[in-house]
All heavy atoms as an XYZ file, in Angstrom:
917
protein
N      43.571     28.211     -7.652
C      42.246     28.159     -8.208
C      41.233     28.042     -7.062
O      41.421     27.295     -6.115
C      42.146     26.952     -9.133
C      40.827     26.847     -9.786
S      40.919     25.520    -10.991
C      39.378     25.750    -11.736
N      40.129     28.765     -7.174
C      39.102     28.772     -6.126
C      38.072     27.675     -6.404
O      37.693     27.439     -7.541
C      38.401     30.121     -6.106
C      39.314     31.266     -5.719
C      38.534     32.551     -5.660
C      39.452     33.691     -5.282
N      38.765     34.941     -5.170
N      37.644     27.025     -5.333
C      36.596     26.023     -5.504
C      35.230     26.701     -5.393
O      35.111     27.884     -5.106
C      36.753     24.883     -4.492
C      36.535     25.341     -3.064
O      36.626     26.548     -2.807
O      36.264     24.485     -2.205
N      34.181     25.926     -5.624
C      32.827     26.477     -5.661
C      32.408     27.040     -4.305
O      31.701     28.041     -4.221
C      31.822     25.406     -6.166
C      30.434     26.001     -6.399
C      31.695     24.274     -5.188
C      30.351     26.841     -7.598
N      32.861     26.430     -3.216
C      32.507     26.928     -1.886
C      33.060     28.318     -1.634
O      32.378     29.191     -1.086
N      34.301     28.555     -2.006
C      34.905     29.875     -1.822
C      34.201     30.912     -2.685
O      33.948     32.040     -2.247
C      36.386     29.832     -2.170
C      37.228     29.086     -1.163
C      38.675     28.937     -1.640
O      38.963     29.059     -2.828
N      39.560     28.663     -0.693
N      33.877     30.559     -3.932
C      33.183     31.499     -4.819
C      31.812     31.882     -4.253
O      31.413     33.040     -4.300
C      33.025     30.892     -6.210
C      34.310     30.744     -7.023
C      34.053     29.958     -8.292
C      34.878     32.123     -7.351
N      31.090     30.907     -3.707
C      29.778     31.196     -3.136
C      29.891     32.069     -1.891
O      29.089     32.979     -1.681
C      29.047     29.901     -2.803
C      28.529     29.107     -4.009
C      27.983     27.766     -3.561
C      27.477     29.894     -4.756
N      30.880     31.809     -1.035
C      31.054     32.621      0.168
C      31.418     34.062     -0.181
O      30.954     35.005      0.457
C      32.132     32.015      1.067
C      31.626     30.841      1.904
C      32.545     30.456      3.011
N      33.588     29.481      2.832
C      33.539     28.322      2.204
N      32.494     27.970      1.576
N      34.543     27.504      2.170
N      32.251     34.256     -1.176
C      32.672     35.609     -1.554
C      31.533     36.390     -2.195
O      31.446     37.604     -2.044
C      33.865     35.535     -2.511
C      35.142     35.087     -1.843
C      36.270     34.884     -2.850
O      36.049     35.109     -4.056
O      37.362     34.476     -2.419
N      30.653     35.714     -2.918
C      29.584     36.429     -3.607
C      28.292     36.501     -2.795
O      27.291     37.006     -3.286
C      29.311     35.774     -4.957
O      28.879     34.444     -4.767
N      28.287     36.024     -1.558
C      27.100     36.073     -0.722
C      26.817     37.516     -0.324
O      27.626     38.160      0.340
C      27.315     35.212      0.529
C      26.074     35.123      1.396
O      25.007     35.574      0.953
O      26.179     34.582      2.519
N      25.642     38.083     -0.698
C      25.371     39.489     -0.393
C      25.099     39.748      1.090
O      25.273     40.868      1.556
C      24.143     39.814     -1.237
C      23.486     38.509     -1.485
C      24.575     37.498     -1.488
N      24.700     38.740      1.852
C      24.382     38.942      3.270
C      25.532     38.592      4.207
O      25.422     38.776      5.416
C      23.154     38.114      3.647
C      21.869     38.448      2.878
C      20.770     37.507      3.293
C      21.475     39.888      3.098
N      26.627     38.107      3.671
C      27.735     37.683      4.525
C      28.392     38.859      5.240
O      28.918     38.704      6.333
C      28.775     36.939      3.694
N      28.359     40.048      4.669
C      29.052     41.191      5.242
C      28.128     42.132      6.009
O      28.572     43.190      6.445
C      29.773     41.957      4.128
C      30.667     41.066      3.312
N      31.792     40.452      3.835
C      30.594     40.660      2.023
C      32.377     39.719      2.902
N      31.661     39.825      1.779
N      26.845     41.746      6.195
C      25.930     42.595      6.957
C      26.027     42.245      8.434
O      26.376     41.138      8.819
C      24.503     42.407      6.461
C      24.302     42.989      5.079
C      22.850     42.974      4.683
O      21.983     42.735      5.542
O      22.580     43.191      3.496
N      25.679     43.207      9.279
C      25.807     43.037     10.724
C      24.710     42.158     11.299
O      24.910     41.491     12.307
C      25.790     44.400     11.405
N      23.537     42.117     10.718
C      22.443     41.312     11.239
C      21.556     42.125     12.179
O      21.651     43.350     12.266
N      20.692     41.446     12.922
C      19.762     42.110     13.823
C      20.416     42.399     15.165
O      21.328     41.696     15.596
C      18.536     41.214     14.049
C      17.663     40.928     12.824
C      16.582     39.930     13.201
C      17.042     42.195     12.293
N      19.885     43.416     15.812
C      20.349     43.731     17.159
C      19.788     42.694     18.135
O      18.794     42.017     17.864
C      19.893     45.128     17.558
N      20.430     42.573     19.295
C      20.021     41.592     20.302
C      18.607     41.880     20.783
O      17.809     40.957     21.000
C      21.030     41.613     21.481
C      20.580     40.680     22.585
C      22.416     41.238     20.995
N      18.231     43.162     20.924
C      16.875     43.517     21.368
C      15.823     43.047     20.358
O      14.765     42.537     20.741
C      16.751     45.033     21.545
C      17.683     45.562     22.613
O      18.231     44.733     23.368
O      17.847     46.797     22.680
N      16.112     43.208     19.082
C      15.161     42.784     18.049
C      15.001     41.268     18.031
O      13.901     40.746     17.863
C      15.624     43.274     16.675
C      15.565     44.780     16.518
C      16.109     45.246     15.175
O      16.298     44.393     14.282
O      16.340     46.438     15.028
N      16.091     40.559     18.229
C      16.025     39.097     18.255
C      15.167     38.627     19.421
O      14.313     37.751     19.272
C      17.446     38.495     18.329
C      17.393     37.001     18.582
C      18.230     38.809     17.075
N      15.355     39.227     20.605
C      14.568     38.840     21.781
C      13.089     39.166     21.590
O      12.223     38.387     21.980
C      15.101     39.547     23.022
C      16.412     38.984     23.486
C      16.891     39.658     24.743
N      18.197     39.138     25.115
C      19.080     39.801     25.830
N      18.799     41.032     26.258
N      20.233     39.260     26.124
N      12.788     40.314     20.984
C      11.401     40.713     20.743
C      10.732     39.730     19.779
O       9.596     39.298     19.995
C      11.355     42.131     20.175
C       9.939     42.672     20.036
C       9.918     44.128     19.587
N      10.797     44.428     18.463
C      10.484     44.234     17.177
N       9.320     43.715     16.868
N      11.327     44.544     16.233
N      11.436     39.343     18.723
C      10.891     38.370     17.778
C      10.644     37.014     18.439
O       9.625     36.372     18.218
C      11.844     38.172     16.590
C      11.773     39.219     15.556
S      12.782     38.642     14.191
C      13.014     40.148     13.322
N      11.594     36.593     19.271
C      11.462     35.309     19.949
C      10.243     35.317     20.876
O       9.495     34.352     20.947
C      12.737     34.997     20.727
C      12.722     33.607     21.348
C      14.051     33.217     21.937
N      15.002     32.999     20.855
C      16.268     33.385     20.878
N      16.751     34.007     21.928
N      17.066     33.138     19.863
N      10.026     36.422     21.614
C       8.862     36.518     22.492
C       7.562     36.476     21.694
O       6.587     35.854     22.104
C       8.909     37.815     23.307
C       9.645     37.650     24.625
C       9.617     38.924     25.393
N      10.638     39.746     24.696
C      10.765     41.044     24.754
N       9.958     41.746     25.472
N      11.693     41.695     24.114
N       7.552     37.134     20.545
C       6.350     37.134     19.714
C       6.019     35.729     19.224
O       4.865     35.279     19.281
C       6.547     38.062     18.502
O       6.896     39.371     18.965
C       5.294     38.133     17.656
N       7.032     34.998     18.772
C       6.806     33.647     18.254
C       6.387     32.703     19.371
O       5.439     31.929     19.226
C       8.075     33.134     17.530
C       7.949     31.659     17.195
C       8.332     33.944     16.283
N       7.056     32.732     20.504
C       6.688     31.833     21.600
C       5.323     32.185     22.176
O       4.579     31.301     22.600
C       7.751     31.835     22.707
O       7.968     33.172     23.149
C       9.045     31.226     22.217
N       4.980     33.462     22.176
C       3.653     33.863     22.644
C       2.559     33.347     21.721
O       1.511     32.872     22.169
N       2.798     33.430     20.429
C       1.812     32.913     19.479
C       1.693     31.397     19.594
O       0.601     30.839     19.472
C       2.201     33.300     18.059
N       2.792     30.715     19.838
C       2.752     29.261     19.980
C       1.984     28.864     21.232
O       1.248     27.873     21.226
C       4.165     28.698     20.026
N       2.123     29.615     22.319
C       1.399     29.264     23.538
C      -0.092     29.540     23.389
O      -0.913     28.832     23.960
C       1.975     30.019     24.733
O       1.740     31.407     24.584
N      -0.477     30.541     22.597
C      -1.895     30.806     22.352
C      -2.499     29.658     21.548
O      -3.601     29.196     21.828
C      -2.074     32.157     21.611
C      -3.495     32.310     21.099
C      -1.711     33.305     22.522
N      -1.779     29.148     20.535
C      -2.266     28.025     19.747
C      -2.372     26.763     20.591
O      -3.289     25.972     20.425
C      -1.349     27.759     18.545
C      -1.522     28.807     17.465
O      -2.547     29.522     17.502
O      -0.635     28.912     16.602
N      -1.455     26.553     21.507
C      -1.498     25.373     22.366
C      -2.691     25.449     23.302
O      -3.290     24.433     23.638
C      -0.205     25.257     23.160
N      -3.078     26.628     23.740
C      -4.234     26.786     24.610
C      -5.537     26.554     23.892
O      -6.532     26.180     24.489
N      -5.575     26.759     22.559
C      -6.816     26.574     21.821
C      -7.110     25.114     21.532
O      -8.177     24.778     21.081
C      -6.760     27.348     20.497
O      -5.794     26.775     19.645
N      -6.184     24.209     21.807
C      -6.409     22.783     21.573
C      -7.426     22.226     22.554
O      -7.954     21.146     22.337
C      -5.099     22.016     21.662
C      -4.184     22.345     20.507
C      -3.106     21.349     20.371
C      -2.176     21.828     19.289
N      -1.925     20.912     18.282
N      -7.726     22.923     23.607
C      -8.718     22.450     24.560
C     -10.115     22.479     23.950
O     -11.010     21.809     24.425
C      -8.672     23.299     25.829
N     -10.324     23.241     22.874
C     -11.643     23.338     22.271
C     -11.843     22.325     21.144
O     -12.786     22.436     20.389
C     -11.859     24.753     21.738
O     -10.942     24.998     20.685
N     -10.953     21.331     21.019
C     -11.111     20.306     19.986
C     -12.256     19.382     20.369
O     -12.609     19.264     21.539
C      -9.815     19.490     19.816
O      -9.477     18.909     21.068
C      -8.684     20.346     19.307
N     -12.858     18.705     19.396
C     -13.981     17.818     19.712
C     -13.561     16.686     20.651
O     -12.404     16.303     20.707
C     -14.411     17.260     18.357
C     -13.513     17.822     17.340
C     -12.568     18.765     17.995
N     -14.562     16.144     21.355
C     -14.301     15.088     22.327
C     -13.782     13.828     21.647
O     -12.847     13.208     22.119
C     -15.581     14.789     23.113
C     -15.446     13.644     24.068
C     -14.671     13.766     25.215
C     -16.069     12.445     23.820
C     -14.534     12.711     26.089
C     -15.940     11.387     24.691
C     -15.174     11.519     25.832
N     -14.396     13.412     20.521
C     -13.969     12.219     19.814
C     -12.876     12.561     18.826
O     -12.963     13.545     18.107
C     -15.122     11.614     19.054
C     -16.119     10.917     19.921
C     -16.076     10.785     21.272
C     -17.298     10.279     19.488
N     -17.160     10.093     21.716
C     -17.934      9.772     20.625
C     -17.881     10.088     18.262
C     -19.124      9.067     20.559
C     -19.067      9.389     18.193
C     -19.674      8.886     19.330
N     -11.847     11.763     18.750
C     -10.822     11.996     17.726
C     -11.378     11.646     16.342
O     -12.298     10.837     16.220
C      -9.677     11.063     18.128
C     -10.291     10.046     19.018
C     -11.496     10.673     19.653
N     -10.855     12.231     15.289
C     -11.389     12.011     13.943
C     -11.446     10.551     13.491
O     -12.432     10.164     12.867
C     -10.448     12.826     13.050
C      -9.920     13.881     13.939
C      -9.842     13.276     15.307
N     -10.475      9.671     13.782
C     -10.622      8.285     13.330
C     -11.840      7.583     13.921
O     -12.507      6.813     13.241
C      -9.331      7.606     13.781
C      -8.346      8.701     13.908
C      -9.134      9.904     14.333
N     -12.159      7.862     15.166
C     -13.325      7.242     15.789
C     -14.594      7.777     15.133
O     -15.533      7.032     14.854
C     -13.329      7.499     17.313
C     -14.607      7.020     17.947
C     -12.124      6.850     17.957
N     -14.614      9.057     14.837
C     -15.773      9.667     14.197
C     -15.996      9.072     12.810
O     -17.127      8.783     12.414
C     -15.578     11.180     14.112
C     -16.756     11.987     13.599
C     -17.947     11.814     14.520
C     -16.370     13.448     13.508
N     -14.926      8.845     12.068
C     -15.034      8.231     10.741
C     -15.550      6.800     10.875
O     -16.415      6.368     10.114
C     -13.669      8.268     10.014
C     -13.684      7.410      8.772
C     -13.293      9.692      9.671
N     -15.049      6.051     11.838
C     -15.505      4.686     12.046
C     -16.988      4.615     12.384
O     -17.717      3.755     11.877
N     -17.442      5.511     13.240
C     -18.860      5.545     13.603
C     -19.707      5.897     12.388
O     -20.771      5.309     12.157
C     -19.091      6.539     14.765
C     -20.561      6.803     14.977
C     -18.448      6.011     16.038
N     -19.241      6.822     11.569
C     -19.986      7.224     10.375
C     -20.091      6.068      9.384
O     -21.163      5.807      8.827
C     -19.306      8.434      9.704
O     -19.188      9.481     10.659
C     -20.091      8.914      8.521
N     -19.002      5.345      9.161
C     -19.024      4.205      8.244
C     -19.935      3.106      8.794
O     -20.715      2.501      8.051
C     -17.595      3.685      8.003
C     -17.606      2.346      7.286
C     -16.795      4.698      7.208
N     -19.869      2.847     10.079
C     -20.745      1.844     10.687
C     -22.213      2.206     10.549
O     -23.048      1.361     10.226
N     -22.534      3.464     10.768
C     -23.907      3.934     10.620
C     -24.374      3.773      9.178
O     -25.510      3.351      8.928
C     -24.015      5.395     11.063
C     -25.388      5.966     10.897
C     -26.424      5.587     11.737
C     -25.660      6.876      9.892
C     -27.685      6.098     11.585
C     -26.920      7.395      9.727
C     -27.947      7.013     10.580
N     -23.500      4.083      8.210
C     -23.869      3.949      6.796
C     -24.117      2.480      6.444
O     -25.043      2.171      5.689
C     -22.775      4.536      5.910
N     -23.315      1.559      6.983
C     -23.522      0.138      6.717
C     -24.839     -0.363      7.306
O     -25.574     -1.122      6.659
C     -22.355     -0.674      7.267
C     -21.044     -0.547      6.507
C     -19.931     -1.272      7.246
C     -21.192     -1.107      5.115
N     -25.148      0.052      8.512
C     -26.406     -0.359      9.135
C     -27.583      0.199      8.345
O     -28.565     -0.508      8.069
C     -26.451      0.099     10.613
C     -27.845     -0.046     11.194
C     -25.440     -0.677     11.431
N     -27.510      1.440      7.935
C     -28.571      2.065      7.154
C     -28.748      1.362      5.809
O     -29.871      1.088      5.375
C     -28.266      3.550      6.949
C     -29.343      4.368      6.252
C     -30.590      4.410      7.111
C     -28.833      5.763      5.978
N     -27.653      1.008      5.142
C     -27.732      0.308      3.854
C     -28.340     -1.077      4.029
O     -29.112     -1.539      3.180
C     -26.342      0.212      3.227
N     -28.015     -1.759      5.120
C     -28.583     -3.084      5.379
C     -30.090     -2.989      5.604
O     -30.859     -3.783      5.065
C     -27.911     -3.730      6.604
O     -26.501     -3.783      6.369
C     -28.437     -5.116      6.857
N     -30.518     -2.022      6.362
C     -31.950     -1.863      6.639
C     -32.701     -1.521      5.357
O     -33.747     -2.101      5.062
C     -32.166     -0.787      7.723
C     -31.635     -1.293      9.067
C     -33.633     -0.413      7.828
C     -31.600     -0.244     10.141
N     -32.179     -0.602      4.578
C     -32.843     -0.215      3.331
C     -32.830     -1.381      2.349
O     -33.822     -1.640      1.665
C     -32.164      1.041      2.726
C     -32.658      1.300      1.321
C     -32.417      2.245      3.608
N     -31.733     -2.132      2.268
C     -31.638     -3.255      1.351
C     -32.617     -4.369      1.662
O     -33.089     -5.063      0.762
N     -32.942     -4.573      2.906
C     -33.897     -5.624      3.279
C     -35.323     -5.246      2.914
O     -36.170     -6.112      2.736
C     -33.815     -5.912      4.767
C     -32.562     -6.645      5.137
C     -32.572     -7.007      6.581
N     -31.337     -7.714      6.897
C     -31.192     -8.481      7.930
N     -32.179     -8.644      8.768
N     -30.050     -9.089      8.150
N     -35.613     -3.967      2.818
C     -36.977     -3.532      2.518
C     -37.221     -3.357      1.026
O     -38.364     -3.175      0.617
C     -37.296     -2.221      3.251
C     -37.374     -2.393      4.733
N     -38.286     -3.227      5.347
C     -36.661     -1.855      5.740
C     -38.127     -3.186      6.653
N     -37.129     -2.358      6.927
N     -36.190     -3.430      0.193
C     -36.377     -3.301     -1.250
C     -36.828     -4.630     -1.833
O     -36.402     -5.692     -1.382
C     -35.066     -2.872     -1.919
C     -34.588     -1.451     -1.622
C     -33.243     -1.219     -2.290
C     -35.587     -0.435     -2.114
N     -37.668     -4.594     -2.874
C     -38.082     -5.853     -3.499
C     -36.931     -6.439     -4.310
O     -36.057     -5.713     -4.773
C     -39.236     -5.423     -4.415
C     -38.987     -3.988     -4.696
C     -38.318     -3.439     -3.461
N     -36.911     -7.766     -4.499
C     -35.828     -8.369     -5.289
C     -35.951     -7.941     -6.749
O     -37.046     -7.667     -7.234
C     -36.056     -9.869     -5.129
C     -37.469    -10.013     -4.717
C     -37.842     -8.753     -3.994
N     -34.838     -7.889     -7.481
C     -34.887     -7.480     -8.879
C     -35.603     -8.526     -9.726
O     -35.554     -9.728     -9.435
C     -33.422     -7.350     -9.279
C     -32.674     -8.171     -8.300
C     -33.475     -8.150     -7.033
N     -36.265     -8.068    -10.789
C     -37.011     -8.971    -11.666
C     -36.082     -9.743    -12.592
O     -36.325    -10.885    -12.899
C     -38.023     -8.167    -12.495
C     -39.072     -7.487    -11.655
C     -39.933     -8.485    -10.896
O     -40.227     -9.569    -11.394
N     -40.324     -8.145     -9.676
N     -35.000     -9.096    -13.047
C     -34.087     -9.721    -13.999
C     -32.869    -10.233    -13.249
O     -32.037     -9.456    -12.803
C     -33.676     -8.699    -15.060
C     -32.862     -9.315    -16.177
O     -32.714    -10.545    -16.192
O     -32.384     -8.553    -17.029
N     -32.751    -11.551    -13.111
C     -31.637    -12.140    -12.373
C     -30.313    -11.927    -13.092
O     -29.269    -11.825    -12.463
C     -31.877    -13.635    -12.185
C     -33.041    -13.959    -11.292
C     -32.618    -13.987     -9.837
O     -31.466    -14.200     -9.529
N     -33.567    -13.767     -8.950
N     -30.308    -11.888    -14.431
C     -29.062    -11.722    -15.186
C     -28.475    -10.338    -14.979
O     -27.274    -10.134    -15.136
C     -29.306    -11.963    -16.671
N     -29.307     -9.368    -14.627
C     -28.822     -8.004    -14.449
C     -27.897     -7.894    -13.247
O     -27.061     -7.015    -13.190
C     -29.994     -7.050    -14.289
N     -28.046     -8.780    -12.282
C     -27.189     -8.708    -11.102
C     -26.131     -9.800    -11.099
O     -25.481    -10.040    -10.105
C     -28.027     -8.783     -9.807
C     -28.822    -10.086     -9.746
C     -28.920     -7.588     -9.680
C     -29.463    -10.345     -8.411
N     -25.979    -10.507    -12.211
C     -24.934    -11.523    -12.298
C     -25.385    -12.901    -11.868
O     -24.597    -13.813    -11.757
N     -26.686    -13.085    -11.624
C     -27.180    -14.391    -11.237
C     -27.317    -15.289    -12.453
O     -27.375    -14.833    -13.582
N     -27.386    -16.585    -12.229
C     -27.545    -17.530    -13.331
C     -29.019    -17.712    -13.623
O     -29.819    -17.944    -12.728
C     -26.935    -18.859    -12.969
C     -25.447    -18.860    -13.023
C     -24.995    -20.258    -12.948
N     -24.098    -20.479    -14.060
C     -23.454    -21.587    -14.244
N     -23.631    -22.594    -13.432
N     -22.637    -21.720    -15.256
N     -29.342    -17.635    -14.883
C     -30.707    -17.898    -15.324
C     -30.752    -19.340    -15.793
O     -29.903    -19.758    -16.590
C     -31.093    -16.936    -16.475
C     -32.485    -17.242    -16.983
C     -30.976    -15.506    -16.013
N     -31.700    -20.154    -15.328
C     -31.736    -21.556    -15.748
C     -31.972    -21.668    -17.257
O     -32.734    -20.909    -17.836
C     -32.887    -22.153    -14.952
C     -33.591    -21.028    -14.320
C     -32.724    -19.833    -14.385
N     -31.277    -22.619    -17.881
C     -31.407    -22.820    -19.320
C     -32.734    -23.490    -19.625
O     -33.206    -24.334    -18.859
C     -30.257    -23.683    -19.823
N     -33.352    -23.114    -20.749
C     -34.611    -23.771    -21.123
C     -34.383    -25.261    -21.390
O     -33.275    -25.694    -21.706
C     -35.032    -23.053    -22.399
C     -34.236    -21.796    -22.441
C     -33.008    -22.042    -21.633
N     -35.429    -26.049    -21.277
C     -35.338    -27.494    -21.472
C     -34.928    -27.768    -22.915
O     -35.441    -27.178    -23.850
C     -36.696    -28.167    -21.162
C     -36.633    -29.654    -21.435
C     -37.080    -27.888    -19.737
N     -33.973    -28.676    -23.097
C     -33.534    -29.053    -24.430
C     -32.282    -28.323    -24.870
O     -31.699    -28.668    -25.877
N     -31.846    -27.307    -24.170
C     -30.635    -26.583    -24.527
C     -29.512    -26.953    -23.569
O     -29.756    -27.415    -22.464
C     -30.866    -25.075    -24.477
C     -31.792    -24.562    -25.559
C     -31.853    -23.046    -25.563
O     -30.944    -22.411    -25.002
O     -32.814    -22.521    -26.109
N     -28.291    -26.740    -24.001
C     -27.138    -27.043    -23.155
C     -27.127    -26.115    -21.957
O     -27.490    -24.947    -22.042
C     -25.850    -26.895    -23.948
N     -26.692    -26.650    -20.817
C     -26.647    -25.844    -19.606
C     -25.553    -24.789    -19.681
O     -25.696    -23.704    -19.150
C     -26.433    -26.731    -18.389
N     -24.451    -25.121    -20.344
C     -23.337    -24.185    -20.465
C     -23.242    -23.707    -21.911
O     -22.959    -24.499    -22.801
C     -22.010    -24.857    -20.063
C     -21.914    -25.225    -18.605
S     -21.777    -23.790    -17.557
C     -20.168    -23.210    -17.979
N     -23.477    -22.428    -22.171
C     -23.344    -21.942    -23.534
C     -21.878    -21.936    -23.947
O     -20.976    -21.897    -23.116
C     -23.910    -20.534    -23.482
C     -23.748    -20.121    -22.077
C     -23.875    -21.388    -21.263
N     -21.644    -21.984    -25.260
C     -20.280    -21.982    -25.781
C     -19.649    -20.622    -25.510
O     -20.230    -19.581    -25.832
C     -20.294    -22.250    -27.283
C     -18.911    -22.375    -27.862
C     -18.957    -22.768    -29.331
O     -19.756    -23.639    -29.686
O     -18.185    -22.168    -30.089
N     -18.463    -20.603    -24.885
C     -17.844    -19.312    -24.575
C     -17.415    -18.589    -25.849
O     -17.085    -19.202    -26.863
C     -16.638    -19.674    -23.720
C     -16.402    -21.118    -23.941
C     -17.684    -21.715    -24.404
N     -17.442    -17.288    -25.793
C     -17.067    -16.466    -26.935
C     -15.552    -16.465    -27.104
O     -14.803    -16.785    -26.183
C     -17.566    -15.046    -26.725
N     -15.121    -16.104    -28.314
C     -13.688    -15.980    -28.556
C     -13.137    -14.818    -27.752
O     -13.764    -13.766    -27.676
C     -13.453    -15.698    -30.042
C     -12.780    -16.817    -30.733
C     -12.620    -16.581    -32.186
N     -12.081    -15.284    -32.516
C     -11.779    -14.893    -33.743
N     -11.973    -15.693    -34.743
N     -11.301    -13.707    -33.967
N     -11.968    -15.006    -27.178
C     -11.355    -13.946    -26.384
C     -10.069    -13.500    -27.050
O      -9.345    -14.302    -27.618
C     -11.070    -14.437    -24.969
C     -12.342    -14.922    -24.289
C     -12.089    -15.263    -22.897
N     -12.491    -14.098    -22.125
C     -12.280    -13.953    -20.836
N     -11.664    -14.868    -20.178
N     -12.682    -12.871    -20.210
N      -9.782    -12.215    -26.967
C      -8.577    -11.644    -27.565
C      -7.828    -10.831    -26.528
O      -8.420    -10.273    -25.613
C      -8.930    -10.695    -28.719
C      -9.402    -11.350    -29.958
C      -9.563    -10.319    -31.074
O      -9.376     -9.130    -30.866
N      -9.909    -10.798    -32.256
N      -6.523    -10.773    -26.734
C      -5.678     -9.880    -25.957
C      -4.857     -9.096    -26.961
O      -4.157     -9.675    -27.781
C      -4.766    -10.667    -25.004
C      -3.775     -9.836    -24.213
C      -4.504     -8.911    -23.258
C      -2.816    -10.722    -23.462
N      -4.974     -7.769    -26.921
C      -4.262     -6.921    -27.877
C      -3.207     -6.121    -27.141
O      -3.435     -5.628    -26.046
C      -5.235     -5.982    -28.585
C      -6.262     -6.722    -29.401
C      -7.140     -5.779    -30.198
O      -6.849     -4.594    -30.301
N      -8.203     -6.312    -30.766
N      -2.055     -5.994    -27.796
C      -0.920     -5.281    -27.212
C      -0.337     -4.385    -28.297
O      -0.102     -4.839    -29.417
C       0.123     -6.295    -26.722
C       1.356     -5.684    -26.140
C       1.334     -5.099    -24.887
C       2.542     -5.678    -26.843
C       2.463     -4.539    -24.350
C       3.683     -5.122    -26.316
C       3.639     -4.544    -25.065
N      -0.122     -3.112    -27.996
C       0.451     -2.183    -28.969
C       1.608     -1.442    -28.325
O       1.541     -1.039    -27.161
C      -0.599     -1.191    -29.439
N       2.689     -1.258    -29.089
C       3.859     -0.537    -28.595
C       3.835      0.885    -29.129
O       3.142      1.178    -30.112
C       5.153     -1.226    -29.050
O       5.223     -1.167    -30.471
C       5.207     -2.663    -28.574
N       4.589      1.811    -28.506
C       4.636      3.187    -29.007
C       5.177      3.283    -30.435
O       4.844      4.194    -31.165
C       5.562      3.904    -28.026
C       5.516      3.090    -26.788
C       5.296      1.679    -27.228
N       5.976      2.318    -30.874
C       6.524      2.351    -32.228
C       5.534      1.911    -33.290
O       5.811      1.999    -34.476
N       4.370      1.411    -32.888
C       3.352      1.028    -33.851
C       3.182     -0.467    -34.003
O       2.333     -0.919    -34.761
N       3.966     -1.285    -33.324
C       3.832     -2.732    -33.423
C       2.596     -3.175    -32.646
O       2.402     -2.774    -31.500
C       5.077     -3.425    -32.845
O       6.228     -2.938    -33.523
C       4.973     -4.926    -32.991
N       1.745     -3.988    -33.300
C       0.553     -4.516    -32.638
C       0.640     -6.025    -32.604
O       0.971     -6.661    -33.592
C      -0.713     -4.116    -33.383
C      -1.119     -2.692    -33.144
C      -2.418     -2.386    -33.806
N      -3.493     -3.044    -33.070
C      -4.751     -3.008    -33.464
N      -5.096     -2.396    -34.557
N      -5.673     -3.618    -32.761
N       0.318     -6.603    -31.465
C       0.280     -8.047    -31.306
C      -1.118     -8.396    -30.822
O      -1.622     -7.794    -29.870
C       1.335     -8.540    -30.296
C       2.725     -8.132    -30.768
C       1.220    -10.038    -30.102
C       3.796     -8.389    -29.748
N      -1.756     -9.341    -31.480
C      -3.110     -9.759    -31.100
C      -3.075    -11.261    -30.855
O      -2.738    -12.033    -31.748
C      -4.133     -9.423    -32.196
C      -4.136     -7.923    -32.472
C      -5.524     -9.886    -31.782
C      -4.979     -7.524    -33.649
N      -3.411    -11.673    -29.646
C      -3.525    -13.085    -29.312
C      -5.003    -13.442    -29.318
O      -5.815    -12.756    -28.709
C      -2.955    -13.377    -27.930
C      -1.482    -13.334    -27.831
C      -0.612    -14.300    -28.216
C      -0.699    -12.273    -27.286
N       0.677    -13.901    -27.938
C       0.651    -12.663    -27.376
C      -0.998    -11.029    -26.750
C       1.684    -11.865    -26.937
C       0.034    -10.230    -26.315
C       1.364    -10.645    -26.404
N      -5.351    -14.538    -29.976
C      -6.723    -15.043    -29.974
C      -6.704    -16.361    -29.218
O      -5.976    -17.289    -29.574
C      -7.245    -15.253    -31.418
C      -8.653    -15.827    -31.383
C      -7.207    -13.945    -32.174
N      -7.489    -16.468    -28.155
C      -7.533    -17.654    -27.316
C      -8.665    -18.563    -27.792
O      -9.809    -18.140    -27.890
C      -7.728    -17.268    -25.843
C      -6.619    -16.414    -25.318
C      -6.786    -15.047    -25.166
C      -5.405    -16.969    -24.975
C      -5.759    -14.255    -24.685
C      -4.371    -16.188    -24.495
C      -4.554    -14.827    -24.346
N      -8.321    -19.808    -28.075
C      -9.306    -20.786    -28.539
C      -9.899    -21.498    -27.327
O      -9.193    -22.158    -26.557
C      -8.624    -21.791    -29.468
C      -9.610    -22.743    -30.113
O     -10.828    -22.549    -29.924
O      -9.149    -23.671    -30.805
N     -11.218    -21.394    -27.166
C     -11.859    -21.997    -25.989
C     -11.959    -23.508    -26.126
O     -12.144    -24.204    -25.140
C     -13.245    -21.392    -25.798
O     -14.031    -21.663    -26.943
N     -11.828    -24.044    -27.354
C     -11.959    -25.487    -27.563
C     -10.598    -26.188    -27.524
O     -10.522    -27.392    -27.715
C     -12.626    -25.756    -28.901
C     -14.032    -25.239    -28.964
C     -14.627    -25.486    -30.330
C     -16.012    -24.872    -30.414
N     -16.573    -25.028    -31.751
N      -9.532    -25.461    -27.293
C      -8.186    -26.036    -27.286
C      -8.005    -26.927    -26.073
O      -8.350    -26.576    -24.953
C      -7.140    -24.922    -27.266
C      -5.723    -25.426    -27.280
C      -5.156    -25.888    -28.444
C      -4.975    -25.453    -26.114
C      -3.852    -26.346    -28.455
C      -3.673    -25.910    -26.115
C      -3.110    -26.359    -27.291
N      -7.460    -28.119    -26.299
C      -7.157    -29.011    -25.189
C      -5.853    -29.730    -25.492
O      -5.510    -29.975    -26.640
C      -8.283    -30.020    -24.984
O      -8.390    -30.847    -26.121
N      -5.120    -30.074    -24.473
C      -3.830    -30.755    -24.643
C      -3.997    -32.239    -24.716
O      -4.794    -32.874    -24.171
C      -2.885    -30.393    -23.491
C      -2.403    -28.962    -23.494
C      -1.592    -28.701    -22.241
C      -1.539    -28.697    -24.722
């Protein structure tokens, strides 16, 4: 019985061909090495700074520019819009009651689990 390796070797269409002549192989090799040497010579025209340094300089410039522009902008009128705390009016609690929080989980089979967290729960 023949194994898979023997079957593949026997059915290989290129196994019985003679291949390229020695002159053709040498001509191809010269063409490839010549093209490689031309590409190696063109590396002299690469920029002076390597790309990582150029990226670093660009990011640094953007940060400096953002800092300068940010200092000249007026402060926002609504403190809550930027996440700041607005002082509570006199007579009201400083900390408002937190809202109910939920965590919902659904499986591909259709099972849904909903957890409701009680903010007033204490041990």
